Backbone as XML, in Angstrom:
<?xml version="1.0"?>
<chain id="A" units="angstrom">
  <residue number="1" name="UNK">
    <atom name="N" x="27.650" y="126.882" z="-48.291"/>
    <atom name="CA" x="28.302" y="128.092" z="-48.400"/>
    <atom name="C" x="29.738" y="127.690" z="-49.060"/>
  </residue>
  <residue number="2" name="UNK">
    <atom name="N" x="29.828" y="128.163" z="-50.228"/>
    <atom name="CA" x="30.945" y="127.967" z="-51.057"/>
    <atom name="C" x="32.327" y="128.648" z="-50.649"/>
  </residue>
  <residue number="3" name="UNK">
    <atom name="N" x="33.376" y="128.404" z="-50.598"/>
    <atom name="CA" x="34.286" y="129.193" z="-50.929"/>
    <atom name="C" x="35.468" y="129.299" z="-52.102"/>
  </residue>
  <residue number="4" name="UNK">
    <atom name="N" x="35.697" y="130.757" z="-52.293"/>
    <atom name="CA" x="36.181" y="131.113" z="-53.316"/>
    <atom name="C" x="37.625" y="131.097" z="-53.262"/>
  </residue>
  <residue number="5" name="UNK">
    <atom name="N" x="38.250" y="130.236" z="-54.178"/>
    <atom name="CA" x="39.797" y="129.965" z="-54.012"/>
    <atom name="C" x="40.353" y="130.959" z="-53.909"/>
  </residue>
  <residue number="6" name="UNK">
    <atom name="N" x="39.920" y="132.620" z="-54.370"/>
    <atom name="CA" x="40.594" y="133.445" z="-54.301"/>
    <atom name="C" x="41.039" y="134.220" z="-53.052"/>
  </residue>
  <residue number="7" name="UNK">
    <atom name="N" x="39.897" y="133.533" z="-52.290"/>
    <atom name="CA" x="39.739" y="134.027" z="-50.701"/>
    <atom name="C" x="41.008" y="133.117" z="-50.013"/>
  </residue>
  <residue number="8" name="UNK">
    <atom name="N" x="40.885" y="132.161" z="-50.263"/>
    <atom name="CA" x="41.645" y="131.118" z="-49.401"/>
    <atom name="C" x="42.762" y="130.457" z="-50.323"/>
  </residue>
  <residue number="9" name="UNK">
    <atom name="N" x="44.161" y="130.753" z="-50.299"/>
    <atom name="CA" x="45.141" y="130.530" z="-51.131"/>
    <atom name="C" x="46.171" y="129.598" z="-49.995"/>
  </residue>
  <residue number="10" name="UNK">
    <atom name="N" x="46.667" y="128.362" z="-50.779"/>
    <atom name="CA" x="47.309" y="127.638" z="-49.757"/>
    <atom name="C" x="48.453" y="127.969" z="-50.252"/>
  </residue>
  <residue number="11" name="UNK">
    <atom name="N" x="49.503" y="127.012" z="-49.675"/>
    <atom name="CA" x="51.326" y="127.007" z="-50.156"/>
    <atom name="C" x="51.131" y="125.891" z="-51.545"/>
  </residue>
  <residue number="12" name="UNK">
    <atom name="N" x="50.326" y="125.278" z="-51.759"/>
    <atom name="CA" x="50.155" y="124.458" z="-52.895"/>
    <atom name="C" x="49.999" y="125.504" z="-54.038"/>
  </residue>
  <residue number="13" name="UNK">
    <atom name="N" x="48.650" y="126.607" z="-53.869"/>
    <atom name="CA" x="48.646" y="127.491" z="-54.934"/>
    <atom name="C" x="49.862" y="128.352" z="-55.231"/>
  </residue>
  <residue number="14" name="UNK">
    <atom name="N" x="50.570" y="128.860" z="-54.326"/>
    <atom name="CA" x="51.549" y="129.469" z="-54.480"/>
    <atom name="C" x="52.743" y="128.637" z="-55.110"/>
  </residue>
  <residue number="15" name="UNK">
    <atom name="N" x="53.112" y="127.149" z="-54.931"/>
    <atom name="CA" x="53.790" y="126.548" z="-55.826"/>
    <atom name="C" x="53.335" y="126.159" z="-57.395"/>
  </residue>
  <residue number="16" name="UNK">
    <atom name="N" x="51.832" y="126.422" z="-57.434"/>
    <atom name="CA" x="51.278" y="126.307" z="-58.834"/>
    <atom name="C" x="51.661" y="127.290" z="-59.575"/>
  </residue>
  <residue number="17" name="UNK">
    <atom name="N" x="51.597" y="128.666" z="-58.767"/>
    <atom name="CA" x="51.744" y="129.886" z="-59.556"/>
    <atom name="C" x="53.060" y="130.125" z="-59.698"/>
  </residue>
  <residue number="18" name="UNK">
    <atom name="N" x="54.207" y="129.335" z="-59.082"/>
    <atom name="CA" x="55.728" y="129.653" z="-59.740"/>
    <atom name="C" x="55.965" y="129.268" z="-61.042"/>
  </residue>
  <residue number="19" name="UNK">
    <atom name="N" x="57.073" y="129.290" z="-61.564"/>
    <atom name="CA" x="57.229" y="128.756" z="-63.199"/>
    <atom name="C" x="57.855" y="127.685" z="-62.598"/>
  </residue>
  <residue number="20" name="UNK">
    <atom name="N" x="57.606" y="126.815" z="-63.895"/>
    <atom name="CA" x="58.376" y="125.452" z="-63.483"/>
    <atom name="C" x="59.874" y="125.705" z="-63.320"/>
  </residue>
  <residue number="21" name="UNK">
    <atom name="N" x="60.303" y="126.503" z="-63.812"/>
    <atom name="CA" x="61.958" y="126.362" z="-63.565"/>
    <atom name="C" x="62.064" y="126.974" z="-62.132"/>
  </residue>
  <residue number="22" name="UNK">
    <atom name="N" x="61.596" y="128.236" z="-61.529"/>
    <atom name="CA" x="61.305" y="128.330" z="-60.409"/>
    <atom name="C" x="61.021" y="127.509" z="-59.188"/>
  </residue>
  <residue number="23" name="UNK">
    <atom name="N" x="60.229" y="126.472" z="-59.476"/>
    <atom name="CA" x="59.880" y="125.590" z="-58.604"/>
    <atom name="C" x="60.847" y="124.685" z="-58.492"/>
  </residue>
  <residue number="24" name="UNK">
    <atom name="N" x="61.619" y="124.290" z="-59.459"/>
    <atom name="CA" x="62.486" y="123.011" z="-59.632"/>
    <atom name="C" x="63.892" y="123.808" z="-59.009"/>
  </residue>
  <residue number="25" name="UNK">
    <atom name="N" x="64.283" y="124.924" z="-59.433"/>
    <atom name="CA" x="65.126" y="125.603" z="-58.791"/>
    <atom name="C" x="65.225" y="125.702" z="-56.879"/>
  </residue>
  <residue number="26" name="UNK">
    <atom name="N" x="63.724" y="126.107" z="-56.509"/>
    <atom name="CA" x="63.614" y="126.014" z="-55.303"/>
    <atom name="C" x="63.638" y="124.249" z="-54.954"/>
  </residue>
  <residue number="27" name="UNK">
    <atom name="N" x="63.131" y="123.327" z="-55.234"/>
    <atom name="CA" x="63.365" y="121.936" z="-55.064"/>
    <atom name="C" x="64.520" y="121.653" z="-55.036"/>
  </residue>
  <residue number="28" name="UNK">
    <atom name="N" x="65.843" y="121.705" z="-56.047"/>
    <atom name="CA" x="66.808" y="121.660" z="-55.836"/>
    <atom name="C" x="67.690" y="122.217" z="-55.087"/>
  </residue>
  <residue number="29" name="UNK">
    <atom name="N" x="67.308" y="123.727" z="-54.719"/>
    <atom name="CA" x="67.911" y="124.415" z="-53.347"/>
    <atom name="C" x="68.018" y="123.296" z="-52.184"/>
  </residue>
  <residue number="30" name="UNK">
    <atom name="N" x="66.657" y="122.885" z="-51.904"/>
    <atom name="CA" x="66.372" y="122.283" z="-50.768"/>
    <atom name="C" x="66.909" y="120.887" z="-50.697"/>
  </residue>
  <residue number="31" name="UNK">
    <atom name="N" x="67.007" y="120.084" z="-51.902"/>
    <atom name="CA" x="67.663" y="118.838" z="-51.960"/>
    <atom name="C" x="69.291" y="119.137" z="-51.457"/>
  </residue>
  <residue number="32" name="UNK">
    <atom name="N" x="69.915" y="120.137" z="-52.035"/>
    <atom name="CA" x="70.844" y="120.647" z="-51.718"/>
    <atom name="C" x="71.490" y="120.578" z="-50.225"/>
  </residue>
  <residue number="33" name="UNK">
    <atom name="N" x="70.477" y="121.671" z="-49.702"/>
    <atom name="CA" x="70.797" y="121.969" z="-48.130"/>
    <atom name="C" x="70.581" y="120.631" z="-47.526"/>
  </residue>
  <residue number="34" name="UNK">
    <atom name="N" x="69.501" y="119.909" z="-47.953"/>
    <atom name="CA" x="69.253" y="118.166" z="-46.972"/>
    <atom name="C" x="70.478" y="117.619" z="-47.150"/>
  </residue>
  <residue number="35" name="UNK">
    <atom name="N" x="71.001" y="117.506" z="-48.227"/>
    <atom name="CA" x="72.114" y="116.569" z="-48.719"/>
    <atom name="C" x="73.307" y="117.157" z="-47.954"/>
  </residue>
  <residue number="36" name="UNK">
    <atom name="N" x="73.508" y="118.257" z="-47.875"/>
    <atom name="CA" x="74.770" y="118.690" z="-47.192"/>
    <atom name="C" x="74.362" y="118.772" z="-45.713"/>
  </residue>
  <residue number="37" name="UNK">
    <atom name="N" x="73.621" y="118.859" z="-45.224"/>
    <atom name="CA" x="73.310" y="118.582" z="-43.561"/>
    <atom name="C" x="73.462" y="117.130" z="-43.692"/>
  </residue>
  <residue number="38" name="UNK">
    <atom name="N" x="72.910" y="116.173" z="-44.370"/>
    <atom name="CA" x="73.237" y="114.916" z="-43.915"/>
    <atom name="C" x="74.523" y="114.485" z="-44.182"/>
  </residue>
  <residue number="39" name="UNK">
    <atom name="N" x="75.310" y="114.896" z="-44.923"/>
    <atom name="CA" x="76.849" y="115.054" z="-44.960"/>
    <atom name="C" x="77.590" y="115.516" z="-44.224"/>
  </residue>
  <residue number="40" name="UNK">
    <atom name="N" x="77.121" y="116.601" z="-43.483"/>
    <atom name="CA" x="77.922" y="117.225" z="-42.321"/>
    <atom name="C" x="77.481" y="116.457" z="-41.112"/>
  </residue>
  <residue number="41" name="UNK">
    <atom name="N" x="76.354" y="115.709" z="-40.991"/>
    <atom name="CA" x="76.494" y="114.622" z="-39.968"/>
    <atom name="C" x="77.162" y="113.299" z="-40.028"/>
  </residue>
  <residue number="42" name="UNK">
    <atom name="N" x="77.547" y="113.262" z="-41.289"/>
    <atom name="CA" x="78.020" y="111.608" z="-41.279"/>
    <atom name="C" x="79.463" y="111.962" z="-41.100"/>
  </residue>
  <residue number="43" name="UNK">
    <atom name="N" x="80.181" y="113.115" z="-41.409"/>
    <atom name="CA" x="81.615" y="113.680" z="-40.959"/>
    <atom name="C" x="81.528" y="113.653" z="-39.843"/>
  </residue>
  <residue number="44" name="UNK">
    <atom name="N" x="80.632" y="114.376" z="-39.017"/>
    <atom name="CA" x="80.898" y="114.527" z="-37.158"/>
    <atom name="C" x="80.778" y="113.148" z="-36.954"/>
  </residue>
  <residue number="45" name="UNK">
    <atom name="N" x="80.414" y="112.100" z="-37.400"/>
    <atom name="CA" x="80.288" y="110.705" z="-36.704"/>
    <atom name="C" x="81.246" y="110.124" z="-36.638"/>
  </residue>
  <residue number="46" name="UNK">
    <atom name="N" x="81.781" y="110.269" z="-38.017"/>
    <atom name="CA" x="83.011" y="109.606" z="-38.467"/>
    <atom name="C" x="84.349" y="110.329" z="-37.379"/>
  </residue>
  <residue number="47" name="UNK">
    <atom name="N" x="84.373" y="111.412" z="-37.661"/>
    <atom name="CA" x="85.055" y="112.267" z="-36.747"/>
    <atom name="C" x="85.092" y="111.517" z="-34.882"/>
  </residue>
  <residue number="48" name="UNK">
    <atom name="N" x="83.919" y="111.658" z="-34.579"/>
    <atom name="CA" x="83.978" y="111.004" z="-33.224"/>
    <atom name="C" x="84.440" y="109.744" z="-33.087"/>
  </residue>
  <residue number="49" name="UNK">
    <atom name="N" x="84.042" y="108.904" z="-33.972"/>
    <atom name="CA" x="84.604" y="107.625" z="-33.965"/>
    <atom name="C" x="86.325" y="107.024" z="-34.169"/>
  </residue>
  <residue number="50" name="UNK">
    <atom name="N" x="86.419" y="108.144" z="-34.937"/>
    <atom name="CA" x="88.096" y="108.253" z="-35.126"/>
    <atom name="C" x="88.803" y="108.606" z="-34.005"/>
  </residue>
  <residue number="51" name="UNK">
    <atom name="N" x="88.327" y="109.801" z="-33.352"/>
    <atom name="CA" x="88.713" y="110.331" z="-31.656"/>
    <atom name="C" x="88.669" y="109.223" z="-30.972"/>
  </residue>
  <residue number="52" name="UNK">
    <atom name="N" x="87.532" y="108.533" z="-30.934"/>
    <atom name="CA" x="87.333" y="107.135" z="-29.824"/>
    <atom name="C" x="88.386" y="106.208" z="-29.772"/>
  </residue>
  <residue number="53" name="UNK">
    <atom name="N" x="88.401" y="105.940" z="-31.388"/>
    <atom name="CA" x="89.699" y="104.837" z="-31.448"/>
    <atom name="C" x="91.261" y="105.312" z="-30.967"/>
  </residue>
  <residue number="54" name="UNK">
    <atom name="N" x="91.173" y="106.736" z="-31.534"/>
    <atom name="CA" x="92.536" y="107.267" z="-31.061"/>
    <atom name="C" x="92.790" y="107.207" z="-29.450"/>
  </residue>
  <residue number="55" name="UNK">
    <atom name="N" x="91.577" y="107.268" z="-28.404"/>
    <atom name="CA" x="91.608" y="107.375" z="-27.337"/>
    <atom name="C" x="92.115" y="105.997" z="-26.759"/>
  </residue>
  <residue number="56" name="UNK">
    <atom name="N" x="91.243" y="104.878" z="-27.405"/>
    <atom name="CA" x="91.918" y="103.343" z="-26.708"/>
    <atom name="C" x="93.086" y="103.015" z="-27.622"/>
  </residue>
  <residue number="57" name="UNK">
    <atom name="N" x="93.912" y="103.937" z="-28.270"/>
    <atom name="CA" x="95.075" y="103.187" z="-28.868"/>
    <atom name="C" x="96.254" y="103.292" z="-27.442"/>
  </residue>
  <residue number="58" name="UNK">
    <atom name="N" x="97.195" y="102.537" z="-27.400"/>
    <atom name="CA" x="98.174" y="102.483" z="-26.738"/>
    <atom name="C" x="99.306" y="103.468" z="-26.905"/>
  </residue>
  <residue number="59" name="UNK">
    <atom name="N" x="98.943" y="104.786" z="-27.125"/>
    <atom name="CA" x="99.825" y="105.910" z="-27.845"/>
    <atom name="C" x="100.074" y="107.026" z="-27.035"/>
  </residue>
  <residue number="60" name="UNK">
    <atom name="N" x="101.055" y="107.718" z="-26.722"/>
    <atom name="CA" x="101.600" y="108.668" z="-26.126"/>
    <atom name="C" x="101.481" y="110.153" z="-26.780"/>
  </residue>
  <residue number="61" name="UNK">
    <atom name="N" x="100.265" y="110.532" z="-27.346"/>
    <atom name="CA" x="100.188" y="111.595" z="-28.171"/>
    <atom name="C" x="100.006" y="113.243" z="-27.459"/>
  </residue>
  <residue number="62" name="UNK">
    <atom name="N" x="100.831" y="113.952" z="-27.523"/>
    <atom name="CA" x="100.732" y="115.267" z="-26.576"/>
    <atom name="C" x="99.919" y="115.926" z="-27.289"/>
  </residue>
  <residue number="63" name="UNK">
    <atom name="N" x="99.667" y="116.100" z="-28.944"/>
    <atom name="CA" x="98.373" y="116.820" z="-29.695"/>
    <atom name="C" x="97.797" y="116.076" z="-30.455"/>
  </residue>
  <residue number="64" name="UNK">
    <atom name="N" x="96.482" y="116.445" z="-30.556"/>
    <atom name="CA" x="95.686" y="115.519" z="-31.299"/>
    <atom name="C" x="96.390" y="114.989" z="-32.622"/>
  </residue>
  <residue number="65" name="UNK">
    <atom name="N" x="96.041" y="113.463" z="-32.926"/>
    <atom name="CA" x="96.965" y="113.025" z="-33.929"/>
    <atom name="C" x="95.554" y="113.127" z="-35.503"/>
  </residue>
  <residue number="66" name="UNK">
    <atom name="N" x="96.643" y="113.328" z="-36.533"/>
    <atom name="CA" x="95.406" y="113.107" z="-37.846"/>
    <atom name="C" x="94.998" y="111.876" z="-37.856"/>
  </residue>
  <residue number="67" name="UNK">
    <atom name="N" x="93.801" y="111.851" z="-38.863"/>
    <atom name="CA" x="93.153" y="110.648" z="-38.810"/>
    <atom name="C" x="93.714" y="109.437" z="-39.520"/>
  </residue>
  <residue number="68" name="UNK">
    <atom name="N" x="94.726" y="109.722" z="-40.539"/>
    <atom name="CA" x="95.681" y="108.594" z="-41.033"/>
    <atom name="C" x="96.639" y="108.086" z="-40.072"/>
  </residue>
  <residue number="69" name="UNK">
    <atom name="N" x="96.944" y="108.886" z="-39.072"/>
    <atom name="CA" x="97.915" y="108.069" z="-37.878"/>
    <atom name="C" x="97.069" y="107.293" z="-37.242"/>
  </residue>
  <residue number="70" name="UNK">
    <atom name="N" x="95.603" y="108.101" z="-36.970"/>
    <atom name="CA" x="94.832" y="107.101" z="-35.938"/>
    <atom name="C" x="94.650" y="105.644" z="-36.478"/>
  </residue>
  <residue number="71" name="UNK">
    <atom name="N" x="94.253" y="105.996" z="-37.756"/>
    <atom name="CA" x="93.924" y="104.296" z="-38.709"/>
    <atom name="C" x="94.950" y="103.673" z="-38.800"/>
  </residue>
  <residue number="72" name="UNK">
    <atom name="N" x="96.238" y="104.279" z="-39.265"/>
    <atom name="CA" x="97.445" y="103.366" z="-39.423"/>
    <atom name="C" x="97.890" y="102.810" z="-37.928"/>
  </residue>
  <residue number="73" name="UNK">
    <atom name="N" x="97.735" y="103.434" z="-36.565"/>
    <atom name="CA" x="98.067" y="103.115" z="-35.610"/>
    <atom name="C" x="97.135" y="101.967" z="-35.003"/>
  </residue>
  <residue number="74" name="UNK">
    <atom name="N" x="95.697" y="102.183" z="-35.295"/>
    <atom name="CA" x="94.664" y="101.152" z="-35.025"/>
    <atom name="C" x="95.133" y="99.678" z="-35.815"/>
  </residue>
  <residue number="75" name="UNK">
    <atom name="N" x="95.526" y="99.889" z="-37.124"/>
    <atom name="CA" x="95.883" y="98.867" z="-38.044"/>
    <atom name="C" x="96.861" y="98.097" z="-37.063"/>
  </residue>
  <residue number="76" name="UNK">
    <atom name="N" x="97.752" y="98.726" z="-36.854"/>
    <atom name="CA" x="99.122" y="97.908" z="-36.488"/>
    <atom name="C" x="99.066" y="97.448" z="-35.209"/>
  </residue>
  <residue number="77" name="UNK">
    <atom name="N" x="98.049" y="97.901" z="-34.167"/>
    <atom name="CA" x="97.673" y="97.688" z="-32.683"/>
    <atom name="C" x="96.920" y="96.195" z="-33.102"/>
  </residue>
  <residue number="78" name="UNK">
    <atom name="N" x="96.003" y="96.364" z="-34.038"/>
    <atom name="CA" x="94.767" y="94.760" z="-34.155"/>
    <atom name="C" x="96.032" y="93.884" z="-34.945"/>
  </residue>
  <residue number="79" name="UNK">
    <atom name="N" x="97.132" y="94.205" z="-35.625"/>
    <atom name="CA" x="97.672" y="92.791" z="-36.237"/>
    <atom name="C" x="98.813" y="92.562" z="-34.982"/>
  </residue>
  <residue number="80" name="UNK">
    <atom name="N" x="99.377" y="93.719" z="-34.187"/>
    <atom name="CA" x="99.972" y="93.220" z="-32.980"/>
    <atom name="C" x="99.068" y="92.006" z="-32.169"/>
  </residue>
  <residue number="81" name="UNK">
    <atom name="N" x="98.138" y="92.519" z="-32.121"/>
    <atom name="CA" x="97.143" y="91.659" z="-30.833"/>
    <atom name="C" x="96.697" y="90.511" z="-31.643"/>
  </residue>
  <residue number="82" name="UNK">
    <atom name="N" x="96.837" y="90.210" z="-32.850"/>
    <atom name="CA" x="96.462" y="88.836" z="-33.369"/>
    <atom name="C" x="97.319" y="87.871" z="-33.827"/>
  </residue>
  <residue number="83" name="UNK">
    <atom name="N" x="98.669" y="88.796" z="-33.503"/>
    <atom name="CA" x="100.125" y="88.081" z="-33.583"/>
    <atom name="C" x="100.548" y="88.268" z="-35.119"/>
  </residue>
  <residue number="84" name="UNK">
    <atom name="N" x="100.225" y="88.973" z="-35.467"/>
    <atom name="CA" x="100.760" y="88.866" z="-37.116"/>
    <atom name="C" x="102.032" y="89.660" z="-37.410"/>
  </residue>
</chain>
């Protein structure tokens, strides 16, 4: 028994029926979404590490410190511990 392609379409058939520009547009959109998600996770991880560094520093901070202040204090603390 043979199957007629008209009776059983697949996703590949749908992609082939799209115009090349529509297919490229969809691929580009998926790539951008994927990149945005990867970048968001990277920023979240970086922020967690900066927060962890801030907690380890000998600083009495009433409010949350900005990233530059945390990094500057970390460098100063490390230099102090090394005796520089």
